[in-house]
PDB file of N, CA, C, O and CB in Angstrom:
ATOM      1  N   MET A   1     -34.231 218.542  11.112  1.00  0.00           N
ATOM      2  CA  MET A   1     -34.721 217.488  11.969  1.00  0.00           C
ATOM      3  C   MET A   1     -34.315 216.158  11.380  1.00  0.00           C
ATOM      4  O   MET A   1     -34.285 215.991  10.161  1.00  0.00           O
ATOM      5  CB  MET A   1     -36.246 217.573  12.145  1.00  0.00           C
ATOM      6  N   THR A   2     -34.004 215.220  12.237  1.00  0.00           N
ATOM      7  CA  THR A   2     -33.651 213.884  11.768  1.00  0.00           C
ATOM      8  C   THR A   2     -34.595 212.845  12.366  1.00  0.00           C
ATOM      9  O   THR A   2     -35.185 213.034  13.430  1.00  0.00           O
ATOM     10  CB  THR A   2     -32.190 213.553  12.128  1.00  0.00           C
ATOM     11  N   PHE A   3     -34.708 211.748  11.639  1.00  0.00           N
ATOM     12  CA  PHE A   3     -35.521 210.606  12.054  1.00  0.00           C
ATOM     13  C   PHE A   3     -34.615 209.391  12.054  1.00  0.00           C
ATOM     14  O   PHE A   3     -33.895 209.148  11.086  1.00  0.00           O
ATOM     15  CB  PHE A   3     -36.765 210.395  11.110  1.00  0.00           C
ATOM     16  N   ARG A   4     -34.647 208.632  13.125  1.00  0.00           N
ATOM     17  CA  ARG A   4     -33.828 207.437  13.272  1.00  0.00           C
ATOM     18  C   ARG A   4     -34.699 206.195  13.115  1.00  0.00           C
ATOM     19  O   ARG A   4     -35.747 206.066  13.748  1.00  0.00           O
ATOM     20  CB  ARG A   4     -33.108 207.429  14.639  1.00  0.00           C
ATOM     21  N   VAL A   5     -34.245 205.295  12.265  1.00  0.00           N
ATOM     22  CA  VAL A   5     -34.951 204.033  12.033  1.00  0.00           C
ATOM     23  C   VAL A   5     -34.129 202.917  12.663  1.00  0.00           C
ATOM     24  O   VAL A   5     -32.991 202.673  12.262  1.00  0.00           O
ATOM     25  CB  VAL A   5     -35.183 203.772  10.496  1.00  0.00           C
ATOM     26  N   TYR A   6     -34.707 202.244  13.648  1.00  0.00           N
ATOM     27  CA  TYR A   6     -34.081 201.100  14.313  1.00  0.00           C
ATOM     28  C   TYR A   6     -34.680 199.842  13.687  1.00  0.00           C
ATOM     29  O   TYR A   6     -35.894 199.753  13.508  1.00  0.00           O
ATOM     30  CB  TYR A   6     -34.306 201.135  15.888  1.00  0.00           C
ATOM     31  N   SER A   7     -33.835 198.876  13.357  1.00  0.00           N
ATOM     32  CA  SER A   7     -34.341 197.682  12.669  1.00  0.00           C
ATOM     33  C   SER A   7     -33.788 196.408  13.286  1.00  0.00           C
ATOM     34  O   SER A   7     -32.872 196.430  14.108  1.00  0.00           O
ATOM     35  CB  SER A   7     -33.988 197.734  11.183  1.00  0.00           C
ATOM     36  N   GLY A   8     -34.373 195.305  12.861  1.00  0.00           N
ATOM     37  CA  GLY A   8     -33.942 194.003  13.328  1.00  0.00           C
ATOM     38  C   GLY A   8     -34.502 192.913  12.431  1.00  0.00           C
ATOM     39  O   GLY A   8     -35.183 193.207  11.449  1.00  0.00           O
ATOM     40  N   PRO A   9     -34.222 191.663  12.756  1.00  0.00           N
ATOM     41  CA  PRO A   9     -34.765 190.560  11.965  1.00  0.00           C
ATOM     42  C   PRO A   9     -36.255 190.392  12.226  1.00  0.00           C
ATOM     43  O   PRO A   9     -36.765 190.807  13.267  1.00  0.00           O
ATOM     44  CB  PRO A   9     -34.022 189.253  12.279  1.00  0.00           C
ATOM     45  N   LYS A  10     -36.943 189.781  11.272  1.00  0.00           N
ATOM     46  CA  LYS A  10     -38.361 189.480  11.482  1.00  0.00           C
ATOM     47  C   LYS A  10     -38.525 188.665  12.742  1.00  0.00           C
ATOM     48  O   LYS A  10     -37.732 187.763  13.013  1.00  0.00           O
ATOM     49  CB  LYS A  10     -38.955 188.729  10.275  1.00  0.00           C
ATOM     50  N   GLY A  11     -39.549 188.975  13.513  1.00  0.00           N
ATOM     51  CA  GLY A  11     -39.820 188.254  14.739  1.00  0.00           C
ATOM     52  C   GLY A  11     -39.061 188.775  15.945  1.00  0.00           C
ATOM     53  O   GLY A  11     -39.227 188.259  17.050  1.00  0.00           O
ATOM     54  N   ALA A  12     -38.228 189.794  15.747  1.00  0.00           N
ATOM     55  CA  ALA A  12     -37.472 190.354  16.868  1.00  0.00           C
ATOM     56  C   ALA A  12     -38.440 191.019  17.850  1.00  0.00           C
ATOM     57  O   ALA A  12     -39.396 191.668  17.428  1.00  0.00           O
ATOM     58  CB  ALA A  12     -36.406 191.378  16.366  1.00  0.00           C
ATOM     59  N   PRO A  13     -38.204 190.864  19.136  1.00  0.00           N
ATOM     60  CA  PRO A  13     -39.084 191.514  20.124  1.00  0.00           C
ATOM     61  C   PRO A  13     -38.814 193.019  20.173  1.00  0.00           C
ATOM     62  O   PRO A  13     -37.764 193.482  19.728  1.00  0.00           O
ATOM     63  CB  PRO A  13     -38.881 190.888  21.533  1.00  0.00           C
ATOM     64  N   ASP A  14     -39.763 193.772  20.713  1.00  0.00           N
ATOM     65  CA  ASP A  14     -39.542 195.199  20.908  1.00  0.00           C
ATOM     66  C   ASP A  14     -38.401 195.366  21.903  1.00  0.00           C
ATOM     67  O   ASP A  14     -38.408 194.741  22.964  1.00  0.00           O
ATOM     68  CB  ASP A  14     -40.842 195.917  21.409  1.00  0.00           C
ATOM     69  N   PRO A  15     -37.424 196.199  21.572  1.00  0.00           N
ATOM     70  CA  PRO A  15     -36.288 196.355  22.476  1.00  0.00           C
ATOM     71  C   PRO A  15     -36.648 197.157  23.725  1.00  0.00           C
ATOM     72  O   PRO A  15     -37.503 198.042  23.687  1.00  0.00           O
ATOM     73  CB  PRO A  15     -35.140 197.027  21.752  1.00  0.00           C
ATOM     74  N   SER A  16     -35.988 196.834  24.819  1.00  0.00           N
ATOM     75  CA  SER A  16     -36.159 197.608  26.048  1.00  0.00           C
ATOM     76  C   SER A  16     -35.400 198.928  25.881  1.00  0.00           C
ATOM     77  O   SER A  16     -34.573 199.044  24.976  1.00  0.00           O
ATOM     78  CB  SER A  16     -35.645 196.806  27.311  1.00  0.00           C
ATOM     79  N   PRO A  17     -35.660 199.916  26.727  1.00  0.00           N
ATOM     80  CA  PRO A  17     -34.915 201.179  26.641  1.00  0.00           C
ATOM     81  C   PRO A  17     -33.401 200.979  26.746  1.00  0.00           C
ATOM     82  O   PRO A  17     -32.642 201.682  26.079  1.00  0.00           O
ATOM     83  CB  PRO A  17     -35.379 202.128  27.736  1.00  0.00           C
ATOM     84  N   MET A  18     -32.949 200.029  27.576  1.00  0.00           N
ATOM     85  CA  MET A  18     -31.515 199.755  27.691  1.00  0.00           C
ATOM     86  C   MET A  18     -30.957 199.173  26.389  1.00  0.00           C
ATOM     87  O   MET A  18     -29.870 199.549  25.951  1.00  0.00           O
ATOM     88  CB  MET A  18     -31.248 198.789  28.858  1.00  0.00           C
ATOM     89  N   GLU A  19     -31.708 198.256  25.777  1.00  0.00           N
ATOM     90  CA  GLU A  19     -31.269 197.667  24.512  1.00  0.00           C
ATOM     91  C   GLU A  19     -31.221 198.723  23.414  1.00  0.00           C
ATOM     92  O   GLU A  19     -30.311 198.725  22.585  1.00  0.00           O
ATOM     93  CB  GLU A  19     -32.201 196.515  24.102  1.00  0.00           C
ATOM     94  N   LYS A  20     -32.194 199.609  23.412  1.00  0.00           N
ATOM     95  CA  LYS A  20     -32.269 200.642  22.377  1.00  0.00           C
ATOM     96  C   LYS A  20     -31.019 201.519  22.381  1.00  0.00           C
ATOM     97  O   LYS A  20     -30.558 201.938  21.319  1.00  0.00           O
ATOM     98  CB  LYS A  20     -33.519 201.509  22.578  1.00  0.00           C
ATOM     99  N   GLN A  21     -30.479 201.795  23.536  1.00  0.00           N
ATOM    100  CA  GLN A  21     -29.291 202.637  23.633  1.00  0.00           C
ATOM    101  C   GLN A  21     -28.080 202.003  22.952  1.00  0.00           C
ATOM    102  O   GLN A  21     -27.158 202.712  22.548  1.00  0.00           O
ATOM    103  CB  GLN A  21     -28.972 202.917  25.088  1.00  0.00           C
ATOM    104  N   ARG A  22     -28.075 200.685  22.822  1.00  0.00           N
ATOM    105  CA  ARG A  22     -26.953 199.983  22.201  1.00  0.00           C
ATOM    106  C   ARG A  22     -27.210 199.621  20.752  1.00  0.00           C
ATOM    107  O   ARG A  22     -26.321 199.091  20.086  1.00  0.00           O
ATOM    108  CB  ARG A  22     -26.638 198.741  22.973  1.00  0.00           C
ATOM    109  N   MET A  23     -28.406 199.893  20.248  1.00  0.00           N
ATOM    110  CA  MET A  23     -28.767 199.513  18.885  1.00  0.00           C
ATOM    111  C   MET A  23     -28.233 200.507  17.863  1.00  0.00           C
ATOM    112  O   MET A  23     -28.129 201.705  18.125  1.00  0.00           O
ATOM    113  CB  MET A  23     -30.276 199.399  18.755  1.00  0.00           C
ATOM    114  N   LEU A  24     -27.900 199.979  16.701  1.00  0.00           N
ATOM    115  CA  LEU A  24     -27.544 200.833  15.584  1.00  0.00           C
ATOM    116  C   LEU A  24     -28.819 201.320  14.910  1.00  0.00           C
ATOM    117  O   LEU A  24     -29.865 200.677  14.999  1.00  0.00           O
ATOM    118  CB  LEU A  24     -26.634 200.085  14.579  1.00  0.00           C
ATOM    119  N   TYR A  25     -28.724 202.445  14.245  1.00  0.00           N
ATOM    120  CA  TYR A  25     -29.866 203.000  13.545  1.00  0.00           C
ATOM    121  C   TYR A  25     -29.383 203.732  12.309  1.00  0.00           C
ATOM    122  O   TYR A  25     -28.193 204.012  12.159  1.00  0.00           O
ATOM    123  CB  TYR A  25     -30.676 203.940  14.458  1.00  0.00           C
ATOM    124  N   LYS A  26     -30.317 204.035  11.433  1.00  0.00           N
ATOM    125  CA  LYS A  26     -30.017 204.803  10.220  1.00  0.00           C
ATOM    126  C   LYS A  26     -30.813 206.085  10.313  1.00  0.00           C
ATOM    127  O   LYS A  26     -31.994 206.059  10.658  1.00  0.00           O
ATOM    128  CB  LYS A  26     -30.364 204.000   8.901  1.00  0.00           C
ATOM    129  N   GLU A  27     -30.171 207.225  10.006  1.00  0.00           N
ATOM    130  CA  GLU A  27     -30.818 208.535  10.117  1.00  0.00           C
ATOM    131  C   GLU A  27     -31.259 209.058   8.760  1.00  0.00           C
ATOM    132  O   GLU A  27     -30.606 208.847   7.739  1.00  0.00           O
ATOM    133  CB  GLU A  27     -29.877 209.536  10.774  1.00  0.00           C
ATOM    134  N   PHE A  28     -32.393 209.750   8.789  1.00  0.00           N
ATOM    135  CA  PHE A  28     -32.947 210.366   7.586  1.00  0.00           C
ATOM    136  C   PHE A  28     -33.413 211.770   7.914  1.00  0.00           C
ATOM    137  O   PHE A  28     -33.707 212.084   9.068  1.00  0.00           O
ATOM    138  CB  PHE A  28     -34.112 209.525   7.011  1.00  0.00           C
ATOM    139  N   MET A  29     -33.480 212.608   6.903  1.00  0.00           N
ATOM    140  CA  MET A  29     -33.862 214.006   7.088  1.00  0.00           C
ATOM    141  C   MET A  29     -35.379 214.227   7.062  1.00  0.00           C
ATOM    142  O   MET A  29     -35.852 215.298   7.443  1.00  0.00           O
ATOM    143  CB  MET A  29     -33.214 214.851   6.020  1.00  0.00           C
ATOM    144  N   SER A  30     -36.131 213.241   6.625  1.00  0.00           N
ATOM    145  CA  SER A  30     -37.596 213.387   6.590  1.00  0.00           C
ATOM    146  C   SER A  30     -38.260 212.069   6.980  1.00  0.00           C
ATOM    147  O   SER A  30     -37.662 210.997   6.895  1.00  0.00           O
ATOM    148  CB  SER A  30     -38.075 213.835   5.177  1.00  0.00           C
ATOM    149  N   MET A  31     -39.499 212.183   7.405  1.00  0.00           N
ATOM    150  CA  MET A  31     -40.274 210.987   7.749  1.00  0.00           C
ATOM    151  C   MET A  31     -40.523 210.146   6.500  1.00  0.00           C
ATOM    152  O   MET A  31     -40.535 208.918   6.576  1.00  0.00           O
ATOM    153  CB  MET A  31     -41.619 211.375   8.414  1.00  0.00           C
ATOM    154  N   ASP A  32     -40.722 210.793   5.352  1.00  0.00           N
ATOM    155  CA  ASP A  32     -40.928 210.045   4.109  1.00  0.00           C
ATOM    156  C   ASP A  32     -39.736 209.154   3.792  1.00  0.00           C
ATOM    157  O   ASP A  32     -39.911 208.003   3.394  1.00  0.00           O
ATOM    158  CB  ASP A  32     -41.183 211.003   2.948  1.00  0.00           C
ATOM    159  N   GLU A  33     -38.518 209.680   3.966  1.00  0.00           N
ATOM    160  CA  GLU A  33     -37.319 208.876   3.724  1.00  0.00           C
ATOM    161  C   GLU A  33     -37.231 207.730   4.724  1.00  0.00           C
ATOM    162  O   GLU A  33     -36.870 206.611   4.359  1.00  0.00           O
ATOM    163  CB  GLU A  33     -36.056 209.749   3.806  1.00  0.00           C
ATOM    164  N   ALA A  34     -37.556 208.003   5.969  1.00  0.00           N
ATOM    165  CA  ALA A  34     -37.525 206.955   6.997  1.00  0.00           C
ATOM    166  C   ALA A  34     -38.523 205.849   6.667  1.00  0.00           C
ATOM    167  O   ALA A  34     -38.221 204.666   6.825  1.00  0.00           O
ATOM    168  CB  ALA A  34     -37.832 207.549   8.389  1.00  0.00           C
ATOM    169  N   LEU A  35     -39.698 206.231   6.213  1.00  0.00           N
ATOM    170  CA  LEU A  35     -40.697 205.226   5.847  1.00  0.00           C
ATOM    171  C   LEU A  35     -40.289 204.466   4.589  1.00  0.00           C
ATOM    172  O   LEU A  35     -40.567 203.274   4.461  1.00  0.00           O
ATOM    173  CB  LEU A  35     -42.059 205.886   5.637  1.00  0.00           C
ATOM    174  N   TRP A  36     -39.630 205.157   3.662  1.00  0.00           N
ATOM    175  CA  TRP A  36     -39.116 204.458   2.484  1.00  0.00           C
ATOM    176  C   TRP A  36     -38.125 203.383   2.928  1.00  0.00           C
ATOM    177  O   TRP A  36     -38.163 202.259   2.428  1.00  0.00           O
ATOM    178  CB  TRP A  36     -38.441 205.455   1.494  1.00  0.00           C
ATOM    179  N   TRP A  37     -37.234 203.728   3.870  1.00  0.00           N
ATOM    180  CA  TRP A  37     -36.252 202.759   4.372  1.00  0.00           C
ATOM    181  C   TRP A  37     -36.950 201.573   5.044  1.00  0.00           C
ATOM    182  O   TRP A  37     -36.548 200.423   4.866  1.00  0.00           O
ATOM    183  CB  TRP A  37     -35.285 203.438   5.366  1.00  0.00           C
ATOM    184  N   ALA A  38     -37.995 201.866   5.814  1.00  0.00           N
ATOM    185  CA  ALA A  38     -38.755 200.795   6.467  1.00  0.00           C
ATOM    186  C   ALA A  38     -39.357 199.861   5.419  1.00  0.00           C
ATOM    187  O   ALA A  38     -39.367 198.643   5.602  1.00  0.00           O
ATOM    188  CB  ALA A  38     -39.870 201.386   7.366  1.00  0.00           C
ATOM    189  N   SER A  39     -39.855 200.425   4.328  1.00  0.00           N
ATOM    190  CA  SER A  39     -40.404 199.614   3.241  1.00  0.00           C
ATOM    191  C   SER A  39     -39.304 198.777   2.594  1.00  0.00           C
ATOM    192  O   SER A  39     -39.513 197.605   2.279  1.00  0.00           O
ATOM    193  CB  SER A  39     -41.088 200.509   2.185  1.00  0.00           C
ATOM    194  N   HIS A  40     -38.156 199.369   2.402  1.00  0.00           N
ATOM    195  CA  HIS A  40     -37.005 198.664   1.834  1.00  0.00           C
ATOM    196  C   HIS A  40     -36.589 197.501   2.747  1.00  0.00           C
ATOM    197  O   HIS A  40     -36.315 196.399   2.271  1.00  0.00           O
ATOM    198  CB  HIS A  40     -35.815 199.642   1.626  1.00  0.00           C
ATOM    199  N   LEU A  41     -36.545 197.755   4.044  1.00  0.00           N
ATOM    200  CA  LEU A  41     -36.190 196.697   4.999  1.00  0.00           C
ATOM    201  C   LEU A  41     -37.153 195.517   4.878  1.00  0.00           C
ATOM    202  O   LEU A  41     -36.736 194.359   4.891  1.00  0.00           O
ATOM    203  CB  LEU A  41     -36.198 197.244   6.443  1.00  0.00           C
ATOM    204  N   ARG A  42     -38.440 195.823   4.762  1.00  0.00           N
ATOM    205  CA  ARG A  42     -39.450 194.756   4.641  1.00  0.00           C
ATOM    206  C   ARG A  42     -39.175 193.902   3.406  1.00  0.00           C
ATOM    207  O   ARG A  42     -39.282 192.677   3.455  1.00  0.00           O
ATOM    208  CB  ARG A  42     -40.880 195.358   4.565  1.00  0.00           C
ATOM    209  N   GLN A  43     -38.820 194.554   2.301  1.00  0.00           N
ATOM    210  CA  GLN A  43     -38.537 193.815   1.064  1.00  0.00           C
ATOM    211  C   GLN A  43     -37.289 192.938   1.201  1.00  0.00           C
ATOM    212  O   GLN A  43     -37.146 191.943   0.491  1.00  0.00           O
ATOM    213  CB  GLN A  43     -38.359 194.792  -0.104  1.00  0.00           C
ATOM    214  N   GLN A  44     -36.396 193.306   2.108  1.00  0.00           N
ATOM    215  CA  GLN A  44     -35.165 192.550   2.335  1.00  0.00           C
ATOM    216  C   GLN A  44     -35.310 191.489   3.421  1.00  0.00           C
ATOM    217  O   GLN A  44     -34.339 190.813   3.762  1.00  0.00           O
ATOM    218  CB  GLN A  44     -34.050 193.493   2.702  1.00  0.00           C
ATOM    219  N   GLY A  45     -36.532 191.337   3.973  1.00  0.00           N
ATOM    220  CA  GLY A  45     -36.758 190.312   4.986  1.00  0.00           C
ATOM    221  C   GLY A  45     -36.436 190.759   6.398  1.00  0.00           C
ATOM    222  O   GLY A  45     -36.308 189.928   7.297  1.00  0.00           O
ATOM    223  N   ARG A  46     -36.301 192.071   6.604  1.00  0.00           N
ATOM    224  CA  ARG A  46     -36.050 192.620   7.938  1.00  0.00           C
ATOM    225  C   ARG A  46     -37.268 193.435   8.346  1.00  0.00           C
ATOM    226  O   ARG A  46     -38.247 193.504   7.602  1.00  0.00           O
ATOM    227  CB  ARG A  46     -34.746 193.498   7.966  1.00  0.00           C
ATOM    228  N   VAL A  47     -37.216 194.049   9.514  1.00  0.00           N
ATOM    229  CA  VAL A  47     -38.352 194.835   9.982  1.00  0.00           C
ATOM    230  C   VAL A  47     -37.848 196.093  10.687  1.00  0.00           C
ATOM    231  O   VAL A  47     -36.862 196.058  11.424  1.00  0.00           O
ATOM    232  CB  VAL A  47     -39.249 193.999  10.929  1.00  0.00           C
ATOM    233  N   ALA A  48     -38.544 197.200  10.444  1.00  0.00           N
ATOM    234  CA  ALA A  48     -38.260 198.432  11.184  1.00  0.00           C
ATOM    235  C   ALA A  48     -38.980 198.312  12.519  1.00  0.00           C
ATOM    236  O   ALA A  48     -40.206 198.197  12.552  1.00  0.00           O
ATOM    237  CB  ALA A  48     -38.719 199.729  10.386  1.00  0.00           C
ATOM    238  N   LEU A  49     -38.239 198.336  13.611  1.00  0.00           N
ATOM    239  CA  LEU A  49     -38.823 198.173  14.942  1.00  0.00           C
ATOM    240  C   LEU A  49     -39.498 199.451  15.426  1.00  0.00           C
ATOM    241  O   LEU A  49     -40.569 199.400  16.030  1.00  0.00           O
ATOM    242  CB  LEU A  49     -37.752 197.748  15.935  1.00  0.00           C
ATOM    243  N   PHE A  50     -38.881 200.580  15.166  1.00  0.00           N
ATOM    244  CA  PHE A  50     -39.506 201.869  15.462  1.00  0.00           C
ATOM    245  C   PHE A  50     -38.735 202.994  14.804  1.00  0.00           C
ATOM    246  O   PHE A  50     -37.568 202.848  14.441  1.00  0.00           O
ATOM    247  CB  PHE A  50     -39.591 202.098  16.975  1.00  0.00           C
ATOM    248  N   ILE A  51     -39.417 204.122  14.660  1.00  0.00           N
ATOM    249  CA  ILE A  51     -38.836 205.335  14.106  1.00  0.00           C
ATOM    250  C   ILE A  51     -39.000 206.421  15.153  1.00  0.00           C
ATOM    251  O   ILE A  51     -40.084 206.598  15.709  1.00  0.00           O
ATOM    252  CB  ILE A  51     -39.508 205.737  12.742  1.00  0.00           C
ATOM    253  N   GLU A  52     -37.924 207.150  15.422  1.00  0.00           N
ATOM    254  CA  GLU A  52     -37.966 208.269  16.364  1.00  0.00           C
ATOM    255  C   GLU A  52     -37.499 209.533  15.667  1.00  0.00           C
ATOM    256  O   GLU A  52     -36.530 209.520  14.908  1.00  0.00           O
ATOM    257  CB  GLU A  52     -37.093 207.983  17.613  1.00  0.00           C
ATOM    258  N   GLY A  53     -38.206 210.631  15.936  1.00  0.00           N
ATOM    259  CA  GLY A  53     -37.803 211.914  15.388  1.00  0.00           C
ATOM    260  C   GLY A  53     -37.261 212.817  16.479  1.00  0.00           C
ATOM    261  O   GLY A  53     -37.564 212.632  17.658  1.00  0.00           O
ATOM    262  N   ASP A  54     -36.456 213.799  16.079  1.00  0.00           N
ATOM    263  CA  ASP A  54     -35.912 214.761  17.034  1.00  0.00           C
ATOM    264  C   ASP A  54     -37.002 215.560  17.742  1.00  0.00           C
ATOM    265  O   ASP A  54     -36.787 216.087  18.833  1.00  0.00           O
ATOM    266  CB  ASP A  54     -34.966 215.706  16.329  1.00  0.00           C
ATOM    267  N   ASP A  55     -38.161 215.644  17.119  1.00  0.00           N
ATOM    268  CA  ASP A  55     -39.272 216.398  17.710  1.00  0.00           C
ATOM    269  C   ASP A  55     -40.056 215.586  18.734  1.00  0.00           C
ATOM    270  O   ASP A  55     -41.060 216.058  19.268  1.00  0.00           O
ATOM    271  CB  ASP A  55     -40.208 216.872  16.623  1.00  0.00           C
ATOM    272  N   GLY A  56     -39.600 214.370  19.005  1.00  0.00           N
ATOM    273  CA  GLY A  56     -40.288 213.515  19.972  1.00  0.00           C
ATOM    274  C   GLY A  56     -41.291 212.566  19.339  1.00  0.00           C
ATOM    275  O   GLY A  56     -41.895 211.750  20.036  1.00  0.00           O
ATOM    276  N   SER A  57     -41.476 212.661  18.030  1.00  0.00           N
ATOM    277  CA  SER A  57     -42.404 211.744  17.363  1.00  0.00           C
ATOM    278  C   SER A  57     -41.832 210.334  17.395  1.00  0.00           C
ATOM    279  O   SER A  57     -40.616 210.143  17.393  1.00  0.00           O
ATOM    280  CB  SER A  57     -42.676 212.191  15.898  1.00  0.00           C
ATOM    281  N   ARG A  58     -42.720 209.356  17.424  1.00  0.00           N
ATOM    282  CA  ARG A  58     -42.299 207.957  17.484  1.00  0.00           C
ATOM    283  C   ARG A  58     -43.366 207.091  16.833  1.00  0.00           C
ATOM    284  O   ARG A  58     -44.557 207.236  17.110  1.00  0.00           O
ATOM    285  CB  ARG A  58     -42.044 207.507  18.952  1.00  0.00           C
ATOM    286  N   LEU A  59     -42.928 206.198  15.975  1.00  0.00           N
ATOM    287  CA  LEU A  59     -43.813 205.210  15.363  1.00  0.00           C
ATOM    288  C   LEU A  59     -43.305 203.836  15.771  1.00  0.00           C
ATOM    289  O   LEU A  59     -42.121 203.537  15.617  1.00  0.00           O
ATOM    290  CB  LEU A  59     -43.866 205.363  13.795  1.00  0.00           C
ATOM    291  N   ASP A  60     -44.197 203.000  16.291  1.00  0.00           N
ATOM    292  CA  ASP A  60     -43.796 201.630  16.592  1.00  0.00           C
ATOM    293  C   ASP A  60     -43.975 200.784  15.333  1.00  0.00           C
ATOM    294  O   ASP A  60     -44.439 201.279  14.306  1.00  0.00           O
ATOM    295  CB  ASP A  60     -44.625 201.047  17.783  1.00  0.00           C
ATOM    296  N   ARG A  61     -43.607 199.520  15.418  1.00  0.00           N
ATOM    297  CA  ARG A  61     -43.641 198.676  14.221  1.00  0.00           C
ATOM    298  C   ARG A  61     -45.038 198.528  13.640  1.00  0.00           C
ATOM    299  O   ARG A  61     -45.186 198.367  12.428  1.00  0.00           O
ATOM    300  CB  ARG A  61     -43.087 197.313  14.540  1.00  0.00           C
ATOM    301  N   ARG A  62     -46.064 198.579  14.480  1.00  0.00           N
ATOM    302  CA  ARG A  62     -47.432 198.465  13.973  1.00  0.00           C
ATOM    303  C   ARG A  62     -47.829 199.706  13.180  1.00  0.00           C
ATOM    304  O   ARG A  62     -48.450 199.598  12.122  1.00  0.00           O
ATOM    305  CB  ARG A  62     -48.414 198.245  15.130  1.00  0.00           C
ATOM    306  N   ALA A  63     -47.471 200.883  13.688  1.00  0.00           N
ATOM    307  CA  ALA A  63     -47.772 202.131  12.982  1.00  0.00           C
ATOM    308  C   ALA A  63     -46.961 202.231  11.688  1.00  0.00           C
ATOM    309  O   ALA A  63     -47.458 202.729  10.678  1.00  0.00           O
ATOM    310  CB  ALA A  63     -47.482 203.348  13.888  1.00  0.00           C
ATOM    311  N   ILE A  64     -45.729 201.763  11.721  1.00  0.00           N
ATOM    312  CA  ILE A  64     -44.895 201.773  10.519  1.00  0.00           C
ATOM    313  C   ILE A  64     -45.517 200.855   9.465  1.00  0.00           C
ATOM    314  O   ILE A  64     -45.633 201.231   8.299  1.00  0.00           O
ATOM    315  CB  ILE A  64     -43.436 201.327  10.848  1.00  0.00           C
ATOM    316  N   GLY A  65     -45.916 199.653   9.880  1.00  0.00           N
ATOM    317  CA  GLY A  65     -46.543 198.709   8.956  1.00  0.00           C
ATOM    318  C   GLY A  65     -47.800 199.272   8.334  1.00  0.00           C
ATOM    319  O   GLY A  65     -48.033 199.104   7.137  1.00  0.00           O
ATOM    320  N   ALA A  66     -48.609 199.936   9.133  1.00  0.00           N
ATOM    321  CA  ALA A  66     -49.839 200.548   8.609  1.00  0.00           C
ATOM    322  C   ALA A  66     -49.505 201.650   7.612  1.00  0.00           C
ATOM    323  O   ALA A  66     -50.156 201.770   6.574  1.00  0.00           O
ATOM    324  CB  ALA A  66     -50.700 201.116   9.759  1.00  0.00           C
ATOM    325  N   ALA A  67     -48.499 202.450   7.923  1.00  0.00           N
ATOM    326  CA  ALA A  67     -48.130 203.567   7.040  1.00  0.00           C
ATOM    327  C   ALA A  67     -47.579 203.075   5.712  1.00  0.00           C
ATOM    328  O   ALA A  67     -47.931 203.613   4.663  1.00  0.00           O
ATOM    329  CB  ALA A  67     -47.100 204.466   7.722  1.00  0.00           C
ATOM    330  N   ILE A  68     -46.726 202.068   5.737  1.00  0.00           N
ATOM    331  CA  ILE A  68     -46.138 201.629   4.474  1.00  0.00           C
ATOM    332  C   ILE A  68     -47.055 200.713   3.675  1.00  0.00           C
ATOM    333  O   ILE A  68     -46.820 200.491   2.487  1.00  0.00           O
ATOM    334  CB  ILE A  68     -44.838 200.927   4.736  1.00  0.00           C
ATOM    335  N   SER A  69     -48.092 200.179   4.306  1.00  0.00           N
ATOM    336  CA  SER A  69     -49.017 199.329   3.549  1.00  0.00           C
ATOM    337  C   SER A  69     -50.018 200.156   2.751  1.00  0.00           C
ATOM    338  O   SER A  69     -50.597 199.656   1.786  1.00  0.00           O
ATOM    339  CB  SER A  69     -49.761 198.389   4.492  1.00  0.00           C
ATOM    340  N   VAL A  70     -50.229 201.403   3.134  1.00  0.00           N
ATOM    341  CA  VAL A  70     -51.202 202.241   2.404  1.00  0.00           C
ATOM    342  C   VAL A  70     -50.544 203.258   1.493  1.00  0.00           C
ATOM    343  O   VAL A  70     -51.225 203.876   0.675  1.00  0.00           O
ATOM    344  CB  VAL A  70     -52.097 202.963   3.379  1.00  0.00           C
ATOM    345  N   THR A  71     -49.233 203.449   1.612  1.00  0.00           N
ATOM    346  CA  THR A  71     -48.535 204.451   0.822  1.00  0.00           C
ATOM    347  C   THR A  71     -47.421 203.796   0.028  1.00  0.00           C
ATOM    348  O   THR A  71     -46.514 203.196   0.604  1.00  0.00           O
ATOM    349  CB  THR A  71     -47.975 205.563   1.719  1.00  0.00           C
ATOM    350  N   PRO A  72     -47.485 203.910  -1.323  1.00  0.00           N
ATOM    351  CA  PRO A  72     -46.379 203.355  -2.104  1.00  0.00           C
ATOM    352  C   PRO A  72     -45.173 204.293  -2.005  1.00  0.00           C
ATOM    353  O   PRO A  72     -45.293 205.494  -2.245  1.00  0.00           O
ATOM    354  CB  PRO A  72     -46.797 203.147  -3.597  1.00  0.00           C
ATOM    355  N   PHE A  73     -44.023 203.742  -1.653  1.00  0.00           N
ATOM    356  CA  PHE A  73     -42.810 204.553  -1.531  1.00  0.00           C
ATOM    357  C   PHE A  73     -41.882 204.189  -2.688  1.00  0.00           C
ATOM    358  O   PHE A  73     -41.265 203.124  -2.709  1.00  0.00           O
ATOM    359  CB  PHE A  73     -42.101 204.327  -0.140  1.00  0.00           C
ATOM    360  N   ALA A  74     -41.809 205.085  -3.620  1.00  0.00           N
ATOM    361  CA  ALA A  74     -40.898 204.884  -4.746  1.00  0.00           C
ATOM    362  C   ALA A  74     -39.748 205.874  -4.610  1.00  0.00           C
ATOM    363  O   ALA A  74     -39.970 207.069  -4.413  1.00  0.00           O
ATOM    364  CB  ALA A  74     -41.636 205.061  -6.118  1.00  0.00           C
ATOM    365  N   ARG A  75     -38.561 205.389  -4.714  1.00  0.00           N
ATOM    366  CA  ARG A  75     -37.372 206.243  -4.583  1.00  0.00           C
ATOM    367  C   ARG A  75     -37.099 206.859  -5.938  1.00  0.00           C
ATOM    368  O   ARG A  75     -36.968 206.146  -6.933  1.00  0.00           O
ATOM    369  CB  ARG A  75     -36.123 205.435  -4.068  1.00  0.00           C
ATOM    370  N   SER A  76     -37.011 208.175  -5.986  1.00  0.00           N
ATOM    371  CA  SER A  76     -36.707 208.826  -7.239  1.00  0.00           C
ATOM    372  C   SER A  76     -35.220 208.723  -7.530  1.00  0.00           C
ATOM    373  O   SER A  76     -34.392 208.769  -6.620  1.00  0.00           O
ATOM    374  CB  SER A  76     -37.153 210.286  -7.211  1.00  0.00           C
ATOM    375  N   ALA A  77     -34.896 208.586  -8.790  1.00  0.00           N
ATOM    376  CA  ALA A  77     -33.490 208.401  -9.187  1.00  0.00           C
ATOM    377  C   ALA A  77     -32.778 209.719  -9.332  1.00  0.00           C
ATOM    378  O   ALA A  77     -31.592 209.747  -9.660  1.00  0.00           O
ATOM    379  CB  ALA A  77     -33.397 207.630 -10.490  1.00  0.00           C
TER     380      ALA A  77
END
């Protein structure tokens, strides 16, 4: 299963379905990796707009923010 993380600059509006089809995304094999990327984006001054999984799961930016604010994501070397 893969999870796609769509991102943009801080303050970017939620994309419409048409805009989403043209957006670039980064794929991950687990939700933990996707959330780690969202945390990384925040540290770089960007924002994860939403995460979608092949199973139909979806997190909007508010759910992503809540998830990464309560869970420390450390990347193992």
